[in-house]
C-alpha angles and dihedrals in degrees: 000000000000124000133214135190113257108222112290095320096105089237118135105203135185116269088236118040136185117267106205102193095101094053090055102051151278091081098088126266118342126172120222092230090057092046090051089049089055093048093049091048089052091056091046090057096050102265112150102168125078123181120200140145138220092246097053098112089338090289097328092117094050091048091052089054089049089055091050090055091052092050099047136051099208114109116237139167124247124202118190135178138226137195108060093092088082112105087221127018111244133150089237089057090068091073126151090251094052095043092051091047094049093047092047089053091051091048088056094046092049094040093225134123095223133027114230094215128003119195131195103240106233095303125186114293091244091066086079092057094060130065095208100090094044090053089056090050090050088052091053091052090053090048091053095242091119132016098205140355140214142163138253112209143183100211141039089236090060090048092053091048094047098054091059086081106086099220097050100116102181145018123209111204138161108262125159142117088296097045113050101148096099090065093059098074113333100068094058092048092048090050091049090054092043092242118156120236122215111195106215128189086025093167096043094245091309098310090112092057087075090225097111129088140179089273097049113125130201133207118262090248092052113101088220086071101039106031107046091119098033096268094148105019140345111333090224091069091068117068084339088283093294117136106255096238092048090049091053091051090051092049091055090052092048094049089067089058098053113113118238113274096030128099118222088252091056091045090054092050095043088050089059090048089060090073109084092202092064111091095191144337120228112210118176125237128192097190141017094264092057090046093051093051093048097050097043086068089074091071099046120112121265118275118253116252090242089058091049089052093048091052089050089052091055090052094047094048102041113012112031096075091055100048118009099085095041104060 
């Protein structure tokens, strides 16, 4: 496992982290014993960064990570997120009262006195045009409730606005083989400001595992069944906003580019690791086998320039028109 500096926090975190959305909910059925198996396997393989949120299973994901801490001696960092408990996303909803209540709840779920990294969870764009929320975050740092804070965003515009605030340490943004726009301009600016980048949805909701087909079905409580057109939250969260049939076509093209000895999953994660601006990617894993495959990608050799160019061509020819102007 390789390690990278996260912003100006002083944290050295694994180049692939654990994204804990799936073990919380809205990804179909998952058993806690399987989730704990995945979490333990992550630690076994050198992972020291776990990303969760208060709304993942209404705290279930945070509580599972708390169990992991109680069962293991290895130190690790936990990033959680706040804001999606609002019934409707408004700037006013990110009040001091609400932020303190959300963070207090996460502290209790995680069974810690201080959160390593708190992230605003895809708030309204206008949050970044007001200082008020960031003053509250600064206050929570001074109170010892959180050590550092960052943001999770939907769009490059939000990312660029957010890093204008000097104490934003990290930006979590969708970046994968189907979502290349962040690399156009944002990465260089984040690097200049020493802001960490967490690449979320790195496997495009599982499309980039290569295991899906036109006949694949998803449980009713799986967002890949109920949010393909943005019915519940931003469309870009599900299959990275790519139409399912187009995504399948692109996957078939990409499979032909995968070097011998790699799975498509590992190829997708190693591809992200080729971007020096990215601090870590955070794939999900619902069991130990998935976790082992994900984290083994960190130790694979670099991809050849010709392969990187071929992957770019698949994006340009099939994907760009569907996503590049939207996020």
